[in-house]
Residue, then its C-alpha position, 0 to 999 in steps of 0.5 A: x593132580x598127578x599126586x592125587x592120581x597116584x601118578x609119578x611126576x615123569x608119567x603121563x596122566x590122561x583122561x582115560x587113566x583118570x576114568x579107570x581110577x574112579x570108583x565103579x559106583x561113581x564112574x558112570x555119573x562122572x563120565x556122563x557129567x564129563x560128556x555134558x561139560x564137553x557138549x557144544x550145546x551144554x553149559x560147559x561146567x562140570x562140578x562133582x564130588x566122587x571117589x577114586x579107587x586105587x589098585x591097593x584098594x584104598x579109597x579117596x574122595x575128590x571134589x573136581x571142577x572144570x570149566x570149558x571155554x568156547x569161542x563163538x556161538x551157534x554152529x561155530x561154537x568150539x571148545x578152546x580151553x578147559x580150566x580144571x581143579x581137583x581137591x582131595x576131600x577125603x578128610x572132610x568126607x571122613x569127618x562128615x561120616x563120623x558126624x552122621x554116625x554120632x548124630x544117629x547114635x545120639x538119636x537112637x540113644x534119646x529115642x530109646x530112653x524110658x523118659x522124656x527128653x528135649x533140647x532147647x536153645x537159649x531162647x527156649x525154642x525146641x531143637x530136639x525131642x525124643x520119640x516118647x515125648x513127641x508121641x506122648x506129649x506133643x501129639x502131632x504138634x508142630x514143635x520144631x523151633x517153638x517155645x513152650x508158650x507157643x505150644x501150650x496154654x500159659x498155665x501149662x507152659x510155665 
């Protein structure tokens, strides 16, 4: 965790130092979740993905999970131990964003074609249709995962 925090092995790491690294847009939600995980009446679990903002301006994504163990129940309930794990998921987040961007580019390209376009799976079920096809041919029909035979009469579907 010290490596993810950017803290040297000899330097002390603290919750306050960690909170200061949390991206300002994510900080309130993370702090609220941490408080809830420590709440004696809570469910003692904390799980969140969020960004860390380093002094050099770089941003890393982390998946942080903790589980607080309590002794006793009711008014005598006290936290006894907390187990934590943090994983750097920056590469995964970048890959997810690249995929979303590719999907947006694909949809934009297909929706601006001056012709009909669709994608079917091996069983003939429609997975994607472009806007022109949907507006001109399907006229509001629910088409997702349906074959041509499910959408139109046999003489048209062939």
